[in-house]
N, C-alpha and C positions, 0 to 999 in steps of 0.2 A: 478260318472264322474256328472261333472259340469253339474246345469241343465237350459238349453233356455228357455226363455217365448217366443221368440220373431219368430215368422216360416221363415223369411226373415233369419235371423242368421243360423238356423236352415240349409236351403236350401244352405248358402255361406259356412257351415263347410263342408258340405257333398262334393259338388263341391270342395271346396278346398282340401279337403282328397283324393280326384280322382286325381287331378292334382298332388300331390304329392305321391300317389303311381305309376303315370306313371313314376315318375324319379326314386323312389326305386323300382320297379319291380323286381330287379336282385336279391336283398335279400329279397322280403317280402316274396317269394314263395320257399324258400330253408331252409332248415335245422332248427334246433332248435336255436341255435345263431340267426336266422335271427326273427325268433317269437319272441326273445326279444329283439331285434332292432325296433320290430313292433310296442310291447308295448312302448315303449320308443316314438316312430314316434307319437303316438295317445296322449301321454302325452304331448310333445309339443304341438299339434294342440288344447289340453283342453288349457293349457296356452295360445296360439298366440286366442280364442274362447272369454275366459274370457277378454281379450285385443281390443278386437273388441267390445266388448260389455258394457266398463265402457268406451270408447272413444264416441262410439253411443250414449249414455245416458248423461256423463255425461261433455263434454268435454264444452268448453264457449262457442264456437259459434256449432250453429246445423251444423255438418256434412252428406251428403246424404249417403245412404250405396253403392252408385256407385261409387264415390269418395274414401273411405275409402278401395274399394275390389280392384280398377284397380291401386292405390296408392301402396297394398299390394303386390300387383302382380308384379309393376315394381321394388320395392325394392329388392323382391326377385330377379329378373331377373339382376338386376344392382348391386346385390355382387358378380355376378360370374366373370364378366368379363366388360371391356368398350365396349363390342359391342353387348351384348345381353340387349335387350330391349322389351317392353311391347308397343304395337302398338291400342290406340284404333279405332272407326269408321274413325274418322276423318284423322290419322295420317298415318291408313294403305291405306284407297284411296288415299291419296298424292304419297306414295311409290309407289303404283302400277302406278300413271302416269306417277313418275318423272324416273321409267325405262323406261318408252319409248319414253323419252327425253322431253319434256315439264313440266313445272310446277312452279308456280309462289313462290318468294323469294326472298332471297339475291346473291342467287349461291355459298356456299361455302358446304364443306362436315365437317364435324364437329364430334368429339368423346368428352367422359366426361374423366376428369383423375383428380385426386386429389380433387375432388370437381368444377373443374372448365371446363366450355367449351375451349376445344382446337380444334384449324383451322388445317383438315389435309391438305385441298386446297380447295385455290378459284378456281372457276370454270372460263375455259375462258370466256372473254367479256361478265363478268354479273358485277350488280353494286358494288357486291363485292372488284369484281377484280381489277374495276375502280377506287375505293378508295384506293385502295394501301394494301388490306388484304393481311396476307402473311401466307403460312404453318409456323407450328407452335407457331403463335399466340395463347394466351391464352383471352379469353374473359370475363371477371370478374364483368362486369354489363351490364346490359340491359333494356334502359330508364331509367338510376339511379336506377335500383333494381337489388341487389347480385344476379348472380348467385348461390352459396352457400346457400347450400339444396333443389336449384331444381333437378329435374330431367332433363336428355338430353331432353326425349321428351316436359315436361313443357320448356324449354330453346327452341326448334325449335318452338315452337305452339308460342313463342312472338318474338320470330325475322320473323314469317310470317304475312302476312297480305295486305291489300290492296294496289293494284298496285298504284304508286306515293305518297305512303304517307311516312312519315318520320320516319327515327329510329337512335338511337345514341346509340352506342355500346362503351364501355370503353376496349382497349386493354391491356393488357399486353404482352410486348416483351421483348426477351433480351435485358441485359443490357441499359433499358432505363426505361424512369417512364412512370407510365401509362396515356395514352393520348384518348380521346372520339374522334371516328371517326361518321359523319352524312352519312349516305347510304337513298336512295330513293328504295325504294320497288318496282320491277320490274316482268314481266312475262319471268322468264327464260325457254330459247330457246336453247339447247343445239343441238349445228351442231357437232355432235363425232368425224367425222373424218375432218380435214381440210389439203389442200393439194397445194402444187406447188411446179415450179422448181426453184430450186438452181444452175444456172450453166448449167452443164449434171447431177445433183444429184436430182434424185426423192424426194423431202420432206414431211412428212406424218406426221401430229402431231394426235395422239388421246387425247381427254381432256379428254374423259369416256367412260365406258365400256357397252352400253346401248341396245335396240333390234336395234335398225339402224347401230352401228359400224362394223358390218363384210359385211353388204350389202357398206356402207359407203366406208371402205377400199378398197375393188375388184372394185368398179367406178373409185375413183381417179388414184387407180396406173395404171389402163388399161388409163384413161387419159394421165397422166402425161410419160407413156413407150410412145403412139402416139406422143406426143408432144415434145418429146425430140427425139427419134427416133433410131437409134442404136448407138449414140454417147451417150447412158446413161451410167454414170460409176458405180454408187449404190446407197444407201436406205438410208435415216435415217429417223430413227422412232423415234419421240419425244414422250417421256412419262412424261414427268417431269411434277408436280404438276396433276399428273391424279390420283384422289382419289380413282379408282375400277370401280367399280362397277359386271356386271351381268358374272358368271363364264364361264357359256357356250360361250360365248362372246369374253372373254381369250383365251380361246381353240381355238376357228374357227382364231382369231388372230393371234395367233402360228403358227398352223396348215398352214395357208396361205404361211408360210415362211420354214418350215418343210416338207420333202419329207418321213419322216419315224421315228422310235423311240417314246421313252413315252412323254409327253407335262409335265404333272403333275398328281399327286397323292393323293387322301385323306384317313385319318387314324382317324376312331373316335370308339366310345366305342358300337354303335348295327353295323349291318351289312349296313344300308343305309349312313354310312360316308366311308364305304369301296370300294374305289372307282380308278381306272386307267382308264386315256384318253393316245390316242396314235394317232400318226398325220397320215393323209391321205396322198396318193401319190400325189406331184402338190406344184410348187412352183411358185408365181405370182410373183417375183423378175428374174426368170430363174438361180439362181444361184450368184444374183450379191452382193456383198460386200456391209455389212449391219453396221451401227452403230444406236446403240440404246442411246437414251439420257434419264439419269435418276437423280432426285434428292429427298432430301428428303420428298419432298410430291406425290409422286410415290408410290403408296401402293395399298396392295390386289391383284386386279386381273392385277395392272399394273408390279406389283413382279411376276406372274406368266409367263407372256409372256417372259420378260426381262430375270428370271432365266431358263428357257427352251430354249432360244435362246443362252443363255452364256454355259448353261452345254453343248449343241449339238456342242458349237465352230461357230454357225450359224452367231454369230454376235459378235462385238466389243462391253461392254457397258462399256459406257463413261460418265463421271459428277460426283454426288456426293452418298454418300450412302442412299438406299431408307428408307421409313419409317418405316418396320418392321413388318407388319402385314401378319400373317401368317397363321390364322385360317376362318374357313368357316360358315358361317352362313345361317339355312337355316328358310324359314320363313313358320311357322306355324299355320293355321288359328286354331281360338279358336270362335268357335259359332259359328254365321252369321253373323258379320262384322268384328269382331275383328281378331287381330294375334299376335304373340310374334317372336321375331326375336332371335336363340339360337343357339350358338353356339355349333354346332356340330363334328367338325373336327377339324386338321389342314392339310395346304396342302403342299406335300414337291415337289422338283425339280427332275427331272430327275436323279441326281446324288444321291438323297436322303437326300438331307439338307432340313432342317428345315431352316427359313428365320424369325419365330416370335422374335420379339424383337431385332434382328439383323439385320434382312434389306439385298438387296443384295448388295454387294460389288461391284463396277465398274473395268474393268481392267485396265482402264485409268481414275484416280481420276483427275478431270478440276471442280474447283470452278469456279460460276459463278464472273467473272473479270472488271474491267473496266481499257483499254490502258490510260495512258497518256504519252505525250511526255516529257522526262527530259531534261531539260536545265540544260547547263553547265555550269558553274563559268565562266571559259575561253576557247575560240576553235582559240586554236592559229594554224596558217596554215603555209608551206615555205614561202608564198609571205610575214607572219611578220616577216619571221625573217630576222636580220640585214647582209645585205650584198650577199642576194641572187640570184640566175644566172635568168637572164630574159628566158621568154619564148621566143625560137628563131621565131615563130609563131605572137607573137606580140599579141594573140589572150587574151581576159578578160572575167570571168565569169559573166557574166550582172545577172545572176541567184542568185548571192552567196546571197544580200542582201534582193530581192524579194520574198522569199520562204515562202508560207502559212503554218502557224503550222494548229496542228487539235486544238488549244485555242481559238478556235472564238465562239459566241452565237450561232449559227445554231448548232454546233455539238456539244456545251454540253447539246442541247435539245433532240438529237438523240441519242436513245437506241442503243449500239452494241451489241449484242450476241454471249457474247465472247464464250460460250461453243459451240454453232450451229461451230461458224467460225471455231474453234478444228476440230471438226466432218467434216465440209467442208475440211478442212488441210487432214485428215485423208486418207482421202477416195480418194484426190488428190493425193496425195503419192504410195497409192496402186494402183490405175491408173498406172501412172508413169512404177511403178515396174513393174508389169504385163503385160506391152506393150515392157520394155528390156527383159524380159524374157519369150517372145513367141517364 
């Protein structure tokens, strides 16, 4: 066996072996074949230790043991899938603050794909949202430095910083040349649930699933029911560009609209990953029709809610196909202040569907669109025909030449939410149908 002269290296290798043994405990404790594989593991660890020692002693610049060890762990986890990662003391603390609904930064949920940072979704009313960052964008440079070769944690750390400081990120967007976006960092306060009345419809937008989501949903639904009264005709649950969050909150939101049945199940290699969650009696909407809006920025916990309500035929899903993150990450503390985010299970909708890499397909596909008036080359009327009969009442249509079109400067600046309008139309149609068939 290769002899290590440095005690720190010995401690590191022992710790590293312990981690590896946890991952391979299924085959390290059984059969002679497992013993042979065990020998192979030790050979690989010996090779790793040799590389580590060479880098530590001979690399052109001095590298600390802490940097090397954290980089090794980060590399091991990132090689598994885009969502497993290592969190040092700082990033672990940031993650704990973020789930409480308040943190500092740009306001985007990101993942790593093919060496680039991919925007899963911008968060409503954050600097990134107002700067026009979109779901599906790739961040290829941060302040002029390429993200290629960076870990996801390193990229996130570079995007964080003091409030009111400027950052320049270079965006690669489909069918466009790369372009720079300047963003001023700010303290991000997430209002998880926003609500308003849309005519006689209760509109509920969930921007993320944090510790305040369930409470916000119940409070806002009660206010809207009191405000609209008995004329309430339905509910729109807007999950567009919602990057997900806490599993328990997704279950609570689904349960709020279901009286019974399975909400979601998780399946992993160990018993902790085998779970099934069921609804309890009580529907906060009292059986009203529900439309759930989703798009490619709806991920993880959002897809759990949409999938559960879709499978139970409790809601009509409208919009475009969701992101397709069907895996469960467990936060596992390491030593005192660090942790790792490890993918431990896949989740399945009540009908047994895994939406991993496929997403939730809407019942009604509606892409976000812009409505424009079509201008005709020729608008001929009866009155334009030679020899037409006169109107016996001798009335003229004084408004025929003074009709305003939507093509004015004010209307150009006003964004019309086409998907939301289609959801409102659908609920209005259902309401009319139900009245006619009482």
